[in-house]
C-alpha positions in Angstrom: 256.3 7.0 67.6 256.5 8.0 64.0 259.0 9.7 61.7 262.8 9.4 61.3 265.8 10.5 63.1 268.2 13.0 61.4 271.8 13.0 62.4 272.3 16.3 60.6 270.1 18.4 62.9 269.6 15.8 65.7 265.9 15.9 65.6 263.1 13.3 65.4 259.4 13.5 64.6 257.2 12.1 67.3 253.5 11.9 66.5 253.8 15.0 64.3 255.9 17.0 66.7 259.5 17.8 65.8 261.7 17.2 68.8 265.4 18.2 69.0 267.7 15.8 70.7 270.6 16.2 73.1 274.2 15.3 72.4 275.8 12.2 74.1 278.4 12.7 76.8 282.0 11.7 76.0 284.1 11.4 79.1 287.9 10.6 79.3 287.4 8.2 82.2 287.9 4.4 82.7 286.5 2.2 85.4 289.5 0.8 87.4 289.2 -2.1 89.8 286.1 -3.7 91.4 285.3 -5.5 88.2 282.5 -7.4 90.0 280.5 -4.2 90.2 280.7 -3.7 86.4 279.7 -7.3 85.9 276.6 -6.8 88.1 275.6 -3.7 86.2 276.0 -5.5 82.9 273.9 -8.4 84.2 271.1 -6.1 85.3 270.9 -4.8 81.7 270.8 -8.2 80.0 267.7 -9.7 78.3 267.8 -13.4 78.7 264.4 -14.4 77.1 261.9 -12.8 74.7 259.6 -12.3 77.7 262.4 -10.6 79.7 263.0 -6.8 80.1 266.2 -5.0 81.2 266.3 -3.9 84.8 267.0 -0.3 86.0 269.6 -0.6 88.7 270.7 2.0 91.2 274.3 2.6 92.2 274.5 3.6 95.8 277.5 4.9 97.7 279.2 7.9 99.2 280.1 10.9 97.0 283.3 10.5 95.1 283.5 6.7 95.0 283.0 6.5 91.2 279.4 5.7 90.7 279.0 7.9 87.6 282.3 6.5 86.2 281.0 3.0 86.7 277.7 3.8 85.0 279.6 5.4 82.1 281.9 2.4 81.8 278.8 0.2 81.6 277.5 2.2 78.7 280.9 2.0 76.9 281.0 -1.8 77.5 277.8 -2.1 75.5 279.1 0.2 72.8 276.2 2.6 73.4 275.9 6.3 73.5 275.8 7.6 77.1 273.6 10.5 78.3 274.2 11.9 81.7 271.4 13.9 83.4 272.1 15.6 86.7 269.2 15.5 89.1 268.6 18.3 91.6 266.0 19.5 94.0 264.7 21.8 91.2 264.4 19.1 88.5 260.9 19.2 87.1 259.0 16.5 85.2 259.3 18.5 82.0 263.1 18.8 82.5 263.3 15.0 82.5 261.2 14.6 79.3 260.6 17.5 76.8 261.1 21.2 77.4 259.6 24.0 75.3 262.1 26.7 74.2 261.0 30.0 72.6 262.6 30.2 69.2 261.9 33.4 67.3 258.7 35.3 67.6 255.7 33.2 68.5 257.5 29.9 67.8 258.3 27.0 70.1 261.1 24.5 69.8 260.7 21.3 71.7 263.9 20.0 73.2 264.3 16.4 74.5 266.2 15.8 77.7 269.3 13.6 77.7 267.1 10.8 79.1 264.5 11.0 76.3 267.3 11.3 73.8 268.8 8.0 75.1 265.3 6.5 74.9 264.8 7.2 71.2 268.5 6.6 70.3 268.8 3.3 72.1 271.5 4.7 74.3 272.2 4.6 78.1 270.7 7.2 80.4 272.6 7.9 83.6 270.4 9.8 86.1 273.0 11.2 88.4 272.3 11.7 92.1 268.7 10.6 91.5 267.7 10.8 95.2 268.1 14.6 95.1 265.0 14.7 93.0 261.4 15.1 94.3 258.7 12.5 94.1 256.7 14.5 91.6 259.6 14.2 89.1 260.1 10.5 89.8 256.4 9.9 89.2 256.7 11.1 85.6 259.3 8.3 85.1 257.2 5.5 86.7 255.9 4.0 83.3 259.5 4.0 82.0 260.8 1.9 84.9 258.4 -1.0 84.5 257.4 -3.2 81.5 255.6 -0.3 79.8 258.9 1.5 79.0 257.4 4.9 77.9 257.1 8.4 79.2 254.4 11.0 78.4 255.1 14.7 77.7 252.4 16.9 78.9 254.2 19.9 77.3 254.3 18.4 73.8 251.3 16.1 74.1 253.1 13.0 73.0 253.9 9.5 74.3 257.5 8.4 73.8 258.4 4.7 73.8 261.8 3.5 74.6 264.0 1.8 71.9 264.6 -1.9 72.6 268.3 -1.1 73.2 267.6 1.6 75.7 269.1 1.1 79.2 269.0 3.2 82.3 270.8 3.5 85.6 270.5 5.9 88.5 273.3 6.9 90.8 272.5 7.8 94.4 274.5 9.3 97.2 274.4 7.7 100.6 274.3 10.8 102.7 271.8 12.9 104.6 271.2 15.6 101.8 268.9 13.4 99.8 265.2 12.4 99.6 263.8 9.0 100.5 262.5 7.3 97.4 258.8 6.5 97.3 258.2 2.8 97.5 256.7 2.5 94.0 259.9 4.0 92.6 262.2 2.1 95.0 260.7 -1.2 93.8 261.3 -0.3 90.2 265.0 0.7 90.7 266.5 -2.7 91.2 268.9 -4.2 91.8 270.8 -2.0 94.3 274.5 -2.1 93.6 276.6 -0.9 96.5 279.8 1.0 95.4 282.2 1.0 98.4 285.6 2.4 98.9 288.3 0.5 96.9 291.0 -1.6 98.5 294.6 -0.4 98.6 295.8 -1.8 95.2 292.6 -0.7 93.5 292.9 2.8 95.0 296.4 3.2 93.7 295.4 2.0 90.3 292.6 4.7 90.3 295.1 7.4 91.2 297.6 6.1 88.6 294.9 6.2 85.9 294.0 9.8 86.8 297.5 11.1 87.5 299.8 9.3 85.1 302.4 12.0 85.7 302.6 11.4 89.5 305.5 9.4 91.0 305.0 6.4 93.4 306.1 8.3 96.5 303.3 10.8 96.2 300.7 8.2 95.2 301.7 5.8 98.0 301.4 8.6 100.5 297.9 9.5 99.4 296.8 5.9 99.3 298.0 5.3 102.9 296.1 8.4 103.9 292.9 7.3 102.2 293.0 3.8 103.5 293.5 5.0 107.0 290.4 7.2 106.6 288.4 4.3 105.0 289.1 2.1 108.0 287.0 4.4 110.2 284.4 5.0 107.5 285.4 8.6 106.9 283.8 10.0 103.8 287.1 10.9 102.0 287.1 9.4 98.5 289.5 8.6 95.7 288.3 11.9 94.2 289.6 13.7 97.3 292.9 11.8 96.9 293.3 12.8 93.3 292.8 16.5 94.3 295.3 16.1 97.2 298.0 14.5 95.0 297.4 17.0 92.1 297.7 20.1 94.3 300.8 18.7 96.1 302.4 18.1 92.7 301.6 21.7 91.7 303.1 23.0 94.9 306.3 21.0 94.3 306.4 22.3 90.7 306.6 26.0 91.9 309.5 25.5 94.2 308.4 23.5 97.3 311.1 20.9 97.8 309.7 19.0 100.8 307.2 16.4 99.6 305.8 15.7 103.1 305.1 19.3 103.8 303.6 19.8 100.3 301.3 16.8 100.8 300.3 17.9 104.3 299.5 21.4 103.0 297.5 19.9 100.2 295.5 17.8 102.7 294.7 20.8 104.8 293.7 22.9 101.8 291.6 20.2 100.4 289.9 18.6 103.4 290.8 20.8 106.4 293.2 20.3 109.4 291.1 17.6 111.0 292.1 15.3 108.1 295.7 15.3 109.3 294.7 12.6 111.9 294.8 10.1 109.0 298.4 10.9 108.0 300.4 7.8 108.8 303.8 8.8 107.5 
């Protein structure tokens, strides 16, 4: 890779091709609780010997348990820029690497993905919901996920090597709407870090972090509801709890005076009437 990076126009010259870079993500979130998971993520990214390379872990869990927040917190703990790329069924190899954009008459502008931007900037790439992506797209990342640490852009005709400080993590939902990873990718995305539902104290801390204006009565009600659902492995998450508490507080602010009714209404409107089976008080 040749040329220099310009902070002014966020572009870099790669083998004579000018490539425009993405902007990092800045999220107002903080990882609360389950410090062991953050420790495991940090350990996977360590380099402990000149012959060693960082690993590319995958964070696996149900939707809403905080996988992306954990990945972002890992990037922040390293004082690195974080770049989040959302994977979908329609994600193409060129979407992951470099895309051509028509700029003016007969002129192409090459635009790097957030992942490639993290590679050249020495940041952290978070591939969100990676198991929604097809094998063809994963295949384009295979050289990046082993000791080679590069990708090739067919569109721009260049090979892009990762900066020594580059780190990557993939989040994956544990549900039926996703693809099975091909074995050659599965073996490259290690270790697998399981992100489970938090315990009662951790769950309340998460709600307090996201809803600093909520009182204990509302938060305790929602935590009891969520913990009852967790005990039977229901898929309701802290994200659902935050929405329940937030809507209930809004209902109370416009004149509803009965907290229990406002909370029950919020549960129904957020998750449906069947969720009331987990209301314990």
